[in-house]
C-alpha positions, 0 to 999 in steps of 0.5 A: 441220371434218375433225377434227370429222368424224373424231371423229364417225365414231370415236364412231359406230363405237364406238357401233355396235360391240357384242360379245356372248359366248355359252357353248357346247360343241362339237356334234361328237366325244366330247371335248366341248370347251368354247367361246365364240361371240363375236358382234360388230357393227361398222359394220353387219356381224356377225362371229363367232368361236369360241374355246376355253374352259379345261376339265378335259378339253381345257384350252381346245383346239379342232380345226378343226371346233370353231373353225367349228361356228358356221357351220352353226348360223347357216347360211341353210339352217336350217329355220325353221318346220314343213313339211308335204308336200302333193302331193309338195311341202313347204308352211309350216305352223304348229306347231298344224297340224303337231301335228294332222297328227302326231296324226291319222296316229299315232292312225289307224295305231295304231287300225288296226294296234296300237301297234308300227306306229310306230318311233322313231329317235334320235340320239347328238347329242342331250343326255342329257335328250332321249335319256331323254325320247325313250325315255320318249316311245316307251314311254309316249306311243307305247307302241311297242317299236320304238326304236333310234338311230344309235349302233347304227352307231357304238359298239355293238360296243365297248359290247356287248364291254365289257358282256359282258367287264366287266359295264359299258360306259363309254367310258374305264375310267380318267381321261384324266389316266392316259394319260400314265402308261401305258408302252405304248399299243395303238390298234386301228382308231382315227385319233385325230389326225383324228377326235378331235384334242383327244384326241391331246395325251394320246397325245403326252404319254405318248410324251414320257414314254417310252410305246411306241405301237402303232397297228393300222390298214390305213392309215398314218393321221396317227395311225399316223405317230406310232407306234413300231410301225404294224401294217398288217393286212388289213381284217377280220382284227383277231380273228385278230391278237389270237389270234396275240398271245394265243398268244405271251403264253400260250406264253411265259408272259407273263401275270398268273396272280394277276390271272387267278385272282382276278379273271376267269373262263373262262381255261381255255377260252381257254387250250385254244382258243389252244393249237390256233392256228397262228401261220403261219395267223394271219400269212397271214390278217392279213398281219402277220408272226410277228416283229411279233406277238411284238414286240406281245405281249412289249412289252405284257406286260412293261411295268408299265402299258398301255392298249388303245383301240379305235374304228370300225376294229375295231368296225364289222365283223360280228365287231366285238364278238368282235374287241373282246372278243379285245383285252380278253382281252389286257388280262385275261391281262396284268392291265392293267385296274382300276389306275393307268395301265392300262385300256380305252378305247372312243373314242366317236364322236359328241358324246353317244355315251356318254350317249345309249346309257345312258338308253333309246334302245336297243331293249334298254335302259331308263334307267341301263343297265337291261335291258328284259327284266329283270322287276325293272328293268321293274317299277322303271321302270314305278313311276317312270313311273307306268304299269302294268308291262303297258303297258311294251313289251318289247324291239324290234330294232336300227336297221337291222332296223327298216328291214327291218320298214318294207320288209316293211310291218310298221312303217308310221310313223317318228318320226326325231330328228336323224339321217340314216340314208339316208346313214349306214346300210349298203345305203342303197338298202334304207333309202331304199326302206323309208322310201318304203314308210312311210305316215307319216314325221316328221323333226326336224332342223336342215336338210333332210337327205337323210333329212328330204327324204323326210318327210311332216312336218319339225319345226325344232329347235335347235342346240348354241348354243341347246339347254341340257342335259347331255352325257357325254363319252368318259371318262364325265364328265357335262358341262353344255352352257350355251346362251344363244343366242336361239332364233329363228323357229319353232324349238323344242328337241328336248325341247319337241317331244317334250313337245308331241307327247306332249300332243296324244296325251293323255300330257301329264301324263307330259311336263309339263316346262318346262326341260332341268333339270327333265328332268334332275332326273327322269333323275337320280332314275330312274337311282338304283341303276342301273349308270349312276347319275346321282343324285348329279349336279345342274346346280349341281354341274356348274357348280361342278365342270366335270363329274362322272364317273358312277357318282355315287350321292349329292350328296357323291360326287365321281364315279368316275374309275377303274372296276373297281379292286376288282370288275367289274360282273358278279354274281360280280364277275369279268371274263369271258374270251371264246373268239374264233374267226377262221376265214375262213369266219366269214360275211364276204363274201370278196374274189374275182376279181370283187371283189378289193379291200377297201373300208374307210370312215372320216372326215376331219378337216374333216367329221363324220358324214354331213356335213349340218352340216360341208358347210354350213361354208364354212371346212371345205368349203374344206379338203375339198369332195368324197369321194375314193378313197385307193389305193396307187400300185401299185394305181393302176398296175394299173388304169391310174389317175392321181391325181385321175382319176374312178373307179367303185367297185362292190360287189354292192349298187351303185356310186359315182363318186369321184375317186382320191387316190394314196398309199403310206399304204394297203395295196395290196389296200385302198381307203379312202373317207370317208363324209361325202358323198351321192348318187353319192359316198355310199359306204354304198350299197356296204356289206353289210347283214349285222349283227354277231350281238351288237351288230347293227353293220353291217360298214362297215370291210370290203366286197369291191369292184372298181375301174375308170376312170370312163367317161361313157357318154353323152359317149361316145355323142356321138363 
């Protein structure tokens, strides 16, 4: 009897145990690791596990965020149906009701105020197909010039610097496999170990092969701890440091004259500028000794191969473009670009940070990196989109500048897709006020984010598990994200949402797509002949070849591993030097007696961007559940603070309350706070909204602040 019962139980358990495997690609950083979600039903319970899948970029590696990505995608907080705000409260709506609400409001506002009354705010987390379609939607369906995206706050300074210097912007100018052959690596403002963990093995392999690693960062991050030389400069002094290095290279003749003569322009002006620089002044301004600058200059120049990588630490400043260009000057004077084991790497932050900026989401660009102000490019795109060129809007403004126009009442409506600017933008008070000033606001999101909560209509979208499409990773490799997990409830894909809104606005004939692949076929056709040429790439090829690096100009083209081997992308085929000044008066808000410390912001390994996704992962929250202020022990002693104590950090724009973490890995004059949290821990409330004049990037990595122990005034009143 008992044996029969045991056999029955075993058979029943086997019947109940079901295993399904869903392909996927990590939604987080720009490495775009391949993965699988394993869904298993055992004895009435469902269990999930995410594992890495071998691919040419990361070879099956996953970081902790990738391993737990499914937790947010399957979270109970996911939006399941459209919501419309009635009398200050969200109520469930059908798609027909939501679309009618959108149609009525957009048509009414544009009839009264013109097409440019509405703005579109995109994302670097959506696929290439959706980024392309969103740009087309803004310009063809809405006919507005006001479109930009959250990548403006992320990679724009590096992209602008690369375009100005080389004539083309692609994350890495070389394949990842080249890194192990570089003899010296300079990492400026990039904490790869925490922000792109699956990138780190390439750096470690180079070091194992004898490479000399230089990390330039105010903090001794986990990445800096691997360095042969860690350069702890003052926040905001990157451009000055590069000038010091250039001065030594030119003074000691550590330059490649042949490369400079044959492949660059503007060297004489740079040389004259650098000759007037005082190294003692540079040392005082940067906090870096002349000896250290000499070591960097000599080591980088004298080795046969070398690479420079930059990320948000140098780029998210109001002189970020100039600072990156100055480090590109170092590449050019030494001839370390366009050849094996050499090049520039802009470590793209968001999952599709590369592809999302190529195909029309930026205010000044059309698909394929075409220039919206170029008459020939405008004519070409108008023909491809079958519209009159006169109907194609002109150049708009950058992301933050759109919010300024909302606050001023010039822009009265916003269509926002998969972004959270209330938390990610600088001077977040202004952004909140600007959004509240709108007449109509539509948000497309997975969750009720801090920004979506302010919307009039919220549309539920799909996650990385459900949404098929292409994504372009950090090395310019276009990859196909397979996604077969069922789309549940009333959720729709971003591209479907765009097409349905376009249809109710009477533009359905321009958006009659039934799959992501159909959209990609149009994208590859319209990019033919452009700088970011995808015309030789197909879904079939991506499945077979596991990714292709652009430009790829025809079906037999294997793609472009290494850029600029024979020519740069300017019309004269030359790279351009830049003269970069570094005077203290260069517009940055100075530290003072009232605000004596430098605030710099960044990421931690367990979280991503504004935390809307990762704060819904129990495993990731368990690793880091709140923000913190990293302080040097001497700084903590000066302010009478103990480890774990609450502190108030204040700038001219506001204050936050955060627990302090005492560590000797940071400069004494600097405070570091990660930006993944909201409300009283939202550090971007403090950040100045002044912008880089070239990239329109805010200065997230430099903000003068004051520090004090937190005092609960309401509690004190009771005693």
